C-alpha positions in Angstrom: 62.4 26.6 85.1 60.3 23.8 86.8 61.7 20.6 88.4 61.0 18.3 85.4 62.8 20.6 83.0 65.8 20.7 85.3 66.0 16.9 85.3 65.8 16.9 81.5 68.7 19.3 81.4 70.7 17.2 83.9 70.1 14.0 81.9 71.1 15.8 78.7 74.4 16.8 80.3 74.9 13.3 81.5 74.5 11.8 78.1 77.3 13.9 76.8 79.7 13.5 79.7 79.5 9.8 79.7 81.4 9.8 76.4 84.3 11.8 77.7 87.5 10.6 79.3 87.5 13.2 82.1 83.8 12.7 83.1 82.7 11.5 86.6 81.9 7.8 87.1 78.3 6.9 86.4 77.5 6.0 90.0 78.8 9.3 91.3 76.6 11.2 88.8 73.5 9.2 89.7 74.1 9.8 93.4 74.7 13.5 92.7 71.5 13.9 90.7 69.4 11.8 93.1 70.3 13.8 96.2 69.6 17.2 94.6 66.0 17.9 94.1 66.4 21.4 92.7 69.9 22.6 92.0 71.8 25.0 89.8 74.1 22.6 88.0 77.8 23.4 88.4 79.4 22.0 85.2 82.7 21.5 86.9 81.2 18.7 89.0 80.2 16.9 85.8 83.0 17.7 83.3 86.6 18.8 83.8 88.5 20.8 81.2 92.1 20.4 82.3 95.1 22.4 81.6 97.6 20.2 79.6 101.2 19.6 80.6 103.5 20.4 77.7 106.2 17.7 77.2 109.6 19.2 77.7 111.2 17.2 74.9 109.0 18.4 72.0 110.7 18.5 68.6 109.9 18.8 64.9 111.9 16.6 62.6 114.6 16.3 65.3 114.8 20.1 65.8 114.1 21.1 69.4 111.2 23.3 70.2 112.5 26.2 72.4 109.8 26.0 75.1 111.9 28.4 77.3 110.7 31.1 75.0 107.4 32.3 76.5 105.7 33.1 73.3 106.6 29.7 71.8 105.3 27.9 74.9 102.0 29.8 74.7 101.6 29.0 71.0 102.2 25.3 71.5 99.8 25.3 74.5 97.1 26.9 72.4 97.4 24.3 69.7 97.5 21.4 72.1 94.3 22.7 73.9 92.4 23.5 70.7 93.2 20.2 69.0 92.8 18.0 72.2 89.4 19.5 73.0 88.0 19.4 69.5 87.3 15.8 70.2 85.2 14.8 67.2 87.8 16.2 64.8 90.6 14.5 66.7 89.0 11.1 66.6 88.3 11.5 62.9 91.9 12.3 62.3 93.0 9.3 64.3 90.8 7.1 62.1 92.1 8.5 58.9 95.7 8.2 59.8 95.3 4.4 59.8 94.1 4.7 56.2 96.5 7.1 54.7 99.8 7.1 56.7 100.8 3.7 55.3 100.7 5.3 51.9 102.5 8.6 52.9 105.2 7.3 55.2 107.2 5.2 52.6 107.1 8.0 50.1 108.6 10.4 52.7 111.2 7.9 53.6 112.1 7.2 50.0 112.8 11.0 49.5 114.7 11.4 52.8 111.9 13.7 54.2 111.4 13.3 58.0 108.4 11.2 59.0 107.0 14.2 61.0 105.9 15.8 57.7 103.0 13.4 57.5 101.4 15.6 60.2 101.8 18.6 57.8 99.3 16.8 55.5 97.0 16.3 58.5 96.8 20.0 59.3 96.6 21.0 55.6 93.6 18.9 54.7 92.5 16.7 57.5 93.7 13.9 55.2 90.8 14.6 52.8 90.7 15.7 49.2 89.6 19.2 49.9 89.7 22.5 48.0 90.5 25.9 49.7 89.0 29.2 48.8 92.4 30.2 47.4 92.4 27.3 45.0 94.7 24.9 46.8 93.6 21.3 46.4 94.1 17.8 47.5 95.6 16.1 50.5 98.7 18.4 50.4 96.8 21.6 49.4 98.9 22.4 46.4 98.2 25.5 44.2 97.8 24.9 40.5 101.0 26.7 39.5 103.1 25.1 42.2 101.7 21.6 41.4 102.6 22.0 37.7 106.1 23.2 38.6 106.5 20.0 40.6 105.5 17.8 37.7 101.8 17.2 38.3 99.2 17.3 35.5 96.5 19.8 36.4 93.7 20.6 34.1 89.9 20.3 33.9 90.1 16.6 32.9 93.0 15.4 35.1 94.1 16.9 38.4 96.9 14.8 40.0 96.8 17.0 43.2 93.9 14.6 44.1 96.2 11.5 43.8 97.6 10.8 47.2 100.8 9.1 45.9 101.7 11.6 43.2 100.8 14.7 45.4 103.0 13.3 48.2 105.8 12.9 45.8 105.3 16.5 44.7 105.2 17.8 48.3 108.5 16.0 49.0 110.1 17.8 46.1 109.0 21.1 47.5 110.1 20.4 51.0 113.5 19.2 49.9 114.1 22.4 48.0 113.0 24.4 51.0 115.3 22.5 53.3 118.2 23.0 50.9 117.4 26.7 50.8 117.0 27.3 54.6 119.0 24.5 56.2 116.2 23.8 58.6 113.2 21.4 58.4 111.2 23.7 60.7 111.7 26.6 58.3 110.9 24.3 55.4 107.6 23.5 57.1 106.9 27.2 57.5 107.7 27.9 53.9 105.2 25.3 52.8 102.6 27.7 54.3 104.1 31.1 53.6 106.1 30.2 50.5 109.9 30.2 50.1 110.1 33.8 48.9 107.8 35.0 51.8 109.9 33.3 54.5 113.2 34.5 52.9 111.9 38.1 52.7 110.9 38.1 56.4 114.2 36.5 57.5 116.2 39.1 55.6 114.1 42.0 56.9 114.2 40.9 60.5 117.8 39.7 60.4 117.2 36.3 61.9 117.7 32.7 60.7 115.4 30.7 62.9 111.6 30.1 62.6 111.0 30.7 66.3 112.7 34.1 66.1 110.6 35.3 63.2 107.6 37.6 63.7 105.1 36.2 61.2 101.4 36.6 60.2 99.0 34.7 62.5 98.5 31.8 60.1 102.2 31.0 59.7 102.9 31.7 63.3 100.4 29.0 64.3 101.4 26.6 61.5 104.4 24.8 62.9 103.0 24.7 66.5 99.9 23.2 65.1 101.9 20.5 63.3 103.8 19.8 66.6 100.6 19.6 68.6 98.9 17.3 66.2 102.0 15.1 66.2 102.0 14.9 70.0 98.3 14.1 70.2 98.0 11.6 67.3 101.3 10.0 68.5 99.8 9.6 72.0 96.0 9.5 71.6 95.2 7.6 74.8 97.3 10.1 76.8 95.0 12.9 75.5 91.8 11.1 76.3 90.9 9.5 73.0 89.4 6.0 73.3 88.9 3.6 70.4 89.6 0.0 69.3 91.4 -1.2 66.2 88.2 -2.1 64.4 87.1 1.6 64.7 89.9 2.8 62.5 89.5 3.3 58.7 91.3 1.0 56.4 92.4 1.6 52.8 90.6 -0.9 50.6 92.5 -3.4 48.6 92.9 -2.4 44.9 94.6 -3.5 41.7 96.1 -1.3 39.0 95.5 -1.2 35.3 97.3 0.9 32.7 95.6 2.7 29.9 97.2 4.8 27.1 94.1 5.7 25.2 91.1 8.0 25.7 88.2 6.7 27.7 85.0 8.2 26.3 82.8 7.0 29.1 84.2 6.2 32.6 80.8 4.6 33.4 81.1 2.1 30.6 84.8 1.5 31.4 83.9 0.8 35.1 81.3 -1.8 34.0 83.8 -3.4 31.7 86.2 -3.6 34.7 83.5 -5.3 36.8 82.9 -2.3 39.1 80.8 0.9 38.9 81.3 4.6 38.2 81.1 5.6 41.9 83.8 3.2 43.0 86.0 4.1 40.0 85.8 7.8 41.0 86.4 7.1 44.7 89.6 5.1 43.9 90.7 7.7 41.3 89.7 11.1 42.5 92.2 12.7 40.1 89.8 11.8 37.2 87.8 15.1 37.3 85.3 14.4 34.6 83.2 11.5 33.3 85.7 10.7 30.6 89.5 10.7 30.1 90.6 12.7 27.1 94.2 11.6 26.7 94.9 13.0 23.2 98.6 12.6 23.8 98.3 8.8 24.5 99.9 9.3 27.9 100.1 6.2 30.1 97.8 6.5 33.1 97.5 4.0 36.0 94.0 3.5 37.2 93.1 1.8 40.5 90.2 -0.7 40.6 88.6 -2.6 43.5 90.4 -5.8 44.1 
């Protein structure tokens, strides 16, 4: 590699490191590059990836995390590292919490579900209306059968798993049933991933009654530590190197509600009639899955519209 190419490589590394909390100050980097005519770059001089100190008082929903257990400590450490150093995703999550937590938090509180469960929605969907390969959908990643059992309408025309308010209500119902069954919020969180029957079966087979004593498949074993890590990071973003200003965060747009109890043959025409457009109507109401609302039963639906 010739000298000019090496300088291009150095400048490329500098461009990245200047955006990172743990990078060297600019004047140090300029001095370093200026003094070295030809050099094999040692990345540690430009960017530090630090081991993280695990807070001793970690808990989930008021239930202490037993960090004295070596495997638990390592699982927490893994999730803290992975989620801290996946910087782009972490910053996006921080931005979205400002948009969606104000909707989720009062619903959890109304049902008596601990506030920490808002972080369960974060790890389930990244606070986006996504669909999993297994068929789970929405912010809370509910399966079709479960969603219907919890009172949501799910069909090709209307899918209330995509409604953040109704799906949060449904998730609360599930979590409360799990808490009643297991007597532990931590186990209730694990059951959200593995199912109530799955957790019960493993507890019975292994003769234990605590999440941290259970030997579980990798996904469920990582599930609660991931929630705890995300809670710690998003609750203390500057401590973990995330830098932003209030204006950088996403906000939920103002909206008004209208009720309809008839079919809507064309959502595009309906949107125009309501002084908006089809795109905005669908963004505000992602539970409307087609370009019309069938509503043969004359059910009363609440539709959100831009303010």
